[in-house]
C-alpha positions in Angstrom: 34.6 37.2 40.6 32.1 39.9 39.9 31.9 43.0 42.0 28.5 44.5 43.0 27.5 47.5 45.1 26.4 46.5 48.6 22.7 47.4 47.8 22.7 44.6 45.2 23.2 41.9 47.8 19.6 41.5 48.8 18.2 41.5 45.3 20.7 38.9 44.2 20.2 36.6 47.2 16.4 36.8 46.8 16.6 36.1 43.0 15.2 39.5 42.0 18.5 40.5 40.3 19.5 37.9 37.7 21.5 40.0 35.3 24.0 42.8 35.3 25.4 45.1 32.6 29.1 45.9 32.5 31.1 48.4 30.5 34.0 45.9 30.0 36.2 46.1 26.9 36.0 42.4 26.6 34.0 39.7 28.5 35.5 38.8 31.9 33.4 35.7 32.5 32.4 32.7 30.5 29.1 30.9 30.2 28.9 28.0 32.5 31.5 29.3 34.9 30.9 29.9 38.6 31.8 33.3 39.9 32.0 34.7 43.4 29.8 37.8 44.0 31.7 40.3 46.1 31.5 43.9 47.2 35.2 44.5 47.5 38.0 43.3 45.2 40.7 42.8 47.9 38.5 41.0 50.4 38.2 37.2 50.4 34.6 37.6 51.6 31.8 36.9 49.1 28.0 36.8 49.5 27.0 34.4 46.7 28.2 32.0 44.1 26.8 32.7 40.7 26.5 30.4 37.6 26.9 32.4 34.4 24.0 31.6 32.0 24.7 34.0 29.2 27.1 36.7 28.2 26.4 39.0 25.2 26.6 42.6 24.0 23.7 45.0 23.9 23.2 48.7 23.2 21.8 50.4 26.3 19.1 51.9 24.2 17.8 48.4 23.4 17.0 47.6 27.0 13.4 46.6 27.8 11.3 47.0 30.9 11.9 43.2 31.5 15.6 43.7 31.3 15.4 46.6 33.8 13.3 44.4 36.2 15.8 41.6 36.0 18.5 44.1 37.0 17.0 44.2 40.5 13.3 45.1 40.2 13.8 48.5 38.5 11.6 50.2 35.9 13.5 51.2 32.8 13.7 54.8 34.0 14.8 53.7 37.5 17.5 51.6 36.0 18.8 54.5 33.9 19.2 56.5 37.0 21.0 53.7 38.9 23.3 53.2 35.9 24.1 56.9 35.8 25.0 56.8 39.6 27.5 54.0 38.9 28.9 55.0 35.5 28.3 58.8 35.4 26.2 58.9 32.2 23.5 57.0 30.2 24.4 56.9 26.5 21.7 55.1 24.5 24.3 54.0 21.9 26.8 52.6 24.4 27.5 48.9 24.0 27.7 47.0 27.2 28.1 43.3 28.2 25.0 41.7 29.6 25.7 38.9 32.1 22.8 36.7 33.0 23.3 34.5 36.1 21.6 32.3 38.7 22.6 31.9 42.3 23.8 28.5 43.3 
């Protein structure tokens, strides 16, 4: 299972959002696995099944415009703002996990 904000539902279902960045201590998903995309941990409801295509670490400062677009159609500056809303700050040197996926 991977949790998303409710505003991520449409970009995921339309194929606009095909990756997510997470501040996990260690990876919580494996390449090839199928994960339920949910907006609430406790709920049994999910809005998509996602096949995990890649999981790797990246420094936030190494993100490209293409990466930002694949996060849901953002510009790099727009993604930085969205990341700050969720995590509180943008640190160029922070290492995050990148999870690339496809909807199935």
